[in-house]
C-alpha positions as CSV (number, residue, x, y, z in Angstrom):
1,M,-91.5,53.7,-2.8
2,Y,-90.2,51.5,-5.5
3,I,-86.7,50.2,-6.1
4,L,-85.7,49.7,-9.8
5,K,-82.8,47.6,-10.8
6,V,-81.1,49.4,-13.7
7,A,-78.4,48.5,-16.3
8,Y,-76.8,50.8,-18.8
9,D,-74.0,50.9,-21.3
10,G,-71.8,53.8,-20.2
11,R,-72.8,56.5,-22.7
12,Y,-74.0,58.8,-19.9
13,S,-72.9,59.6,-16.4
14,F,-75.3,58.5,-13.7
15,Q,-76.1,61.3,-11.3
16,Q,-78.6,64.0,-12.2
17,Q,-77.1,67.2,-13.8
18,P,-78.5,70.5,-15.0
19,H,-77.9,69.5,-18.6
20,K,-80.2,66.5,-18.0
21,Q,-78.1,64.1,-20.1
22,T,-77.6,61.4,-17.4
23,V,-78.9,58.0,-16.6
24,C,-81.1,59.3,-13.8
25,D,-82.5,62.1,-15.9
26,K,-83.4,59.8,-18.7
27,I,-85.1,57.4,-16.3
28,L,-87.1,60.2,-14.7
29,D,-88.0,61.6,-18.1
30,V,-89.5,58.3,-19.2
31,L,-91.3,57.7,-15.9
32,D,-92.7,61.2,-16.1
33,E,-93.8,60.7,-19.7
34,L,-95.7,57.5,-18.6
35,N,-97.3,59.4,-15.8
36,L,-95.8,57.2,-13.1
37,L,-94.0,59.7,-10.9
38,E,-95.3,61.0,-7.6
39,E,-92.3,63.4,-7.6
40,R,-89.4,64.0,-10.0
41,K,-86.7,62.8,-7.7
42,I,-84.2,60.0,-7.2
43,I,-84.6,59.3,-3.5
44,Y,-81.5,57.0,-3.3
45,S,-79.3,55.0,-5.6
46,G,-76.8,52.2,-5.5
47,G,-73.7,53.8,-7.0
48,R,-72.7,57.0,-8.8
49,T,-70.8,56.2,-12.0
50,D,-68.9,58.5,-14.4
51,K,-69.6,58.7,-18.1
52,G,-68.1,55.7,-19.8
53,V,-68.8,53.3,-16.8
54,S,-71.4,50.6,-17.5
55,A,-73.6,48.9,-15.0
56,L,-75.4,45.6,-14.7
57,G,-76.8,45.9,-11.2
58,N,-77.2,49.5,-10.1
59,F,-80.5,50.7,-8.7
60,V,-82.6,53.8,-8.0
61,V,-85.4,54.4,-5.5
62,V,-88.3,56.5,-6.6
63,N,-91.9,57.4,-5.6
64,L,-94.3,55.9,-8.2
65,K,-98.1,56.2,-8.4
66,K,-98.5,52.5,-9.3
67,E,-96.6,49.4,-10.1
68,P,-94.5,49.9,-13.3
69,I,-94.8,47.8,-16.5
70,L,-91.2,47.4,-17.4
71,S,-91.7,46.5,-21.0
72,Y,-93.3,50.0,-21.6
73,I,-90.4,51.7,-19.7
74,N,-87.7,49.8,-21.6
75,H,-89.3,50.4,-25.0
76,K,-88.6,54.1,-24.4
77,L,-85.2,53.7,-22.5
78,K,-83.4,51.2,-24.7
79,D,-82.4,53.8,-27.3
80,Y,-80.4,55.6,-24.6
81,G,-78.6,52.3,-23.6
82,I,-80.6,52.1,-20.3
83,W,-82.8,49.2,-19.1
84,V,-84.9,48.6,-16.0
85,L,-84.5,44.9,-15.3
86,G,-86.6,44.5,-12.1
87,F,-88.5,46.3,-9.5
88,K,-90.0,45.9,-6.0
89,E,-92.2,48.1,-3.8
90,I,-90.4,48.9,-0.5
91,N,-91.2,50.6,2.8
92,K,-87.6,51.8,3.6
93,I,-84.3,52.5,1.9
94,P,-82.3,49.3,1.7
95,E,-78.8,49.0,3.0
96,V,-76.1,48.3,0.4
97,K,-74.3,45.2,1.6
98,Y,-71.4,45.6,-0.9
99,R,-70.6,47.1,-4.3
100,H,-68.9,44.8,-6.9
101,Y,-66.9,46.5,-9.7
102,R,-65.2,44.7,-12.5
103,Y,-62.4,46.2,-14.7
104,I,-61.6,44.6,-18.1
105,L,-57.9,45.1,-18.6
106,P,-56.3,44.0,-21.9
107,N,-53.6,41.4,-21.2
108,I,-50.3,42.8,-22.5
109,G,-48.2,40.1,-20.8
110,Y,-48.6,41.1,-17.1
111,D,-47.0,39.3,-14.2
112,I,-50.4,38.1,-12.9
113,K,-48.9,36.5,-9.8
114,K,-47.5,39.8,-8.7
115,M,-50.8,41.5,-9.4
116,E,-52.6,38.9,-7.3
117,E,-50.1,39.5,-4.4
118,A,-50.8,43.2,-4.7
119,G,-54.5,42.5,-4.6
120,K,-54.1,40.8,-1.2
121,I,-52.3,43.9,0.1
122,L,-55.2,46.1,-1.0
123,E,-57.7,43.9,0.8
124,G,-58.8,45.2,4.2
125,R,-59.1,48.7,5.7
126,H,-56.7,51.3,4.3
127,S,-56.3,55.0,3.4
128,F,-57.0,55.3,-0.3
129,H,-56.0,59.0,-0.5
130,N,-53.4,58.2,-3.3
131,L,-55.8,55.8,-5.1
132,S,-58.7,58.2,-5.6
133,K,-59.3,61.7,-7.1
134,R,-58.2,64.4,-4.7
135,D,-61.0,65.7,-2.5
136,R,-60.1,69.4,-2.3
137,S,-62.9,70.0,0.2
138,K,-61.2,67.4,2.5
139,E,-64.7,66.4,3.6
140,K,-64.5,62.8,2.6
141,D,-62.7,60.3,4.7
142,P,-60.2,58.4,2.5
143,I,-60.4,55.3,4.7
144,R,-62.2,52.5,2.9
145,E,-62.4,48.7,3.3
146,I,-61.9,46.4,0.4
147,Y,-63.4,42.9,0.9
148,K,-62.0,41.1,-2.0
149,V,-59.7,41.7,-5.0
150,N,-59.8,38.9,-7.6
151,I,-57.9,38.7,-10.9
152,K,-59.0,36.2,-13.6
153,D,-57.0,35.6,-16.8
154,N,-59.1,35.3,-19.9
155,K,-56.2,35.1,-22.3
156,F,-56.8,38.3,-24.1
157,F,-57.9,40.3,-21.1
158,L,-58.0,40.2,-17.3
159,E,-61.1,40.5,-15.2
160,I,-60.2,42.5,-12.1
161,D,-63.0,42.2,-9.6
162,I,-63.0,44.6,-6.7
163,I,-65.6,44.3,-3.9
164,G,-66.2,46.7,-1.0
165,K,-68.7,48.5,1.0
166,S,-68.1,51.9,-0.6
167,F,-65.7,53.6,-2.9
168,L,-64.1,57.0,-3.4
169,W,-64.3,58.9,-6.7
170,Q,-62.1,57.1,-9.4
171,M,-60.8,54.7,-6.7
172,V,-61.3,51.5,-8.7
173,R,-59.8,53.0,-11.8
174,K,-56.7,54.2,-9.8
175,I,-56.4,50.8,-8.1
176,V,-56.3,49.3,-11.7
177,G,-53.6,51.9,-12.5
178,A,-51.5,50.7,-9.6
179,L,-52.0,47.0,-10.5
180,D,-51.0,47.8,-14.1
181,L,-47.7,49.3,-12.8
182,I,-47.0,46.3,-10.7
183,G,-47.9,43.8,-13.4
184,R,-45.5,45.6,-15.8
185,G,-42.7,45.7,-13.2
186,E,-42.7,49.5,-12.9
187,G,-43.9,49.2,-9.3
188,D,-43.4,46.6,-6.6
189,L,-45.2,45.5,-3.4
190,D,-43.2,47.7,-1.1
191,W,-44.2,50.7,-3.3
192,L,-47.9,49.7,-3.0
193,K,-47.6,49.6,0.8
194,K,-46.1,53.1,0.7
195,I,-49.0,54.3,-1.5
196,L,-51.4,53.1,1.3
197,N,-49.5,55.0,4.0
198,P,-51.6,58.0,5.1
199,N,-48.5,60.1,5.5
200,Y,-47.3,59.6,1.9
201,K,-48.5,61.3,-1.2
202,E,-48.0,60.2,-4.8
203,G,-50.0,60.3,-8.0
204,V,-51.2,57.1,-9.6
205,P,-52.6,56.8,-13.2
206,T,-56.4,56.7,-13.6
207,F,-57.5,54.1,-16.1
208,P,-60.2,54.8,-18.6
209,A,-63.9,54.7,-17.5
210,E,-64.8,52.5,-20.5
211,G,-63.2,49.4,-19.0
212,L,-65.3,49.6,-15.8
213,I,-68.7,48.0,-15.0
214,L,-70.7,48.1,-11.7
215,V,-71.7,44.5,-11.6
216,E,-73.8,44.8,-8.5
217,A,-74.9,47.1,-5.8
218,K,-76.0,44.3,-3.5
219,V,-79.2,44.8,-1.4
220,D,-81.4,42.2,0.2
221,I,-84.2,42.7,-2.3
222,N,-86.0,40.0,-4.3
223,Y,-86.6,42.0,-7.4
224,I,-89.6,41.2,-9.6
225,I,-87.9,40.5,-12.9
226,D,-89.6,41.2,-16.3
227,R,-88.6,38.2,-18.4
228,Y,-89.5,39.8,-21.7
229,S,-87.3,42.9,-20.9
230,L,-84.5,40.6,-19.8
231,K,-84.7,38.6,-23.0
232,K,-84.5,41.8,-25.1
233,F,-81.7,43.1,-23.0
234,K,-79.6,39.9,-23.6
235,E,-80.3,40.0,-27.3
236,H,-79.1,43.6,-27.5
237,W,-75.8,42.8,-25.7
238,F,-75.3,39.6,-27.7
239,E,-75.4,41.7,-30.9
240,R,-72.8,44.1,-29.4
241,Y,-70.7,41.1,-28.3
242,K,-70.6,39.8,-31.9
243,Y,-69.8,43.2,-33.3
244,Y,-66.9,43.8,-31.0
245,I,-65.5,40.3,-31.4
246,M,-65.4,41.1,-35.1
247,K,-63.6,44.4,-34.6
248,F,-61.2,42.7,-32.2
249,G,-60.4,40.1,-34.8
250,I,-59.7,42.8,-37.4
251,A,-57.4,44.7,-34.9
252,K,-55.6,41.5,-34.1
253,T,-55.1,40.8,-37.8
254,V,-53.7,44.3,-38.4
255,I,-51.3,44.0,-35.4
């Protein structure tokens, strides 16, 4: 088995689907084309993400015939906005120590101190039934543990870092929805405590997937990093950075 450290830009959802237009499907297509696959299957992965969500440190576990050459793989994947940044041969499925998500929230004059106080309330073990998409099957336990919520002010936007062992569907995006309400004064800390009460039900806004990135699905693996692929990956994102800074400046001028 091999574990592959993968990054992508959010244009596809992650998990395999019948339409085959997903991150996992594109990776399997390329590995198959390069005659690397023992079987066309993702054995395990670091985190399932919706369309619009980017990733820097996700991973997949696959059975390969031989050690991959990442520059060959990335030459074929890059046009899909997907990169394999590292790999390692493994004997067993690794345990995910934590998952680190970051949401980029435009700063519209929030009360950041109140948002930070709300973050402290969210830390720990709670029922996130109101802060996740409804599980109509009622098979998933809504109890989850948040290790850390950190909010950093970068003047024009906030970086909201949320770290935990595991997350429910849309949980991070609904947490951001709750923090937004508190930061704008439309919700308070007592309201947030009520939202976490397992006997209370109330809908909370789900913020757009495009603001979310899976920074890391942390495993105790020393990946073999392909320096050339990493260099090309950084060059690609620097070009995107310049483009969006330019568009940001135009929007700011118009406003």
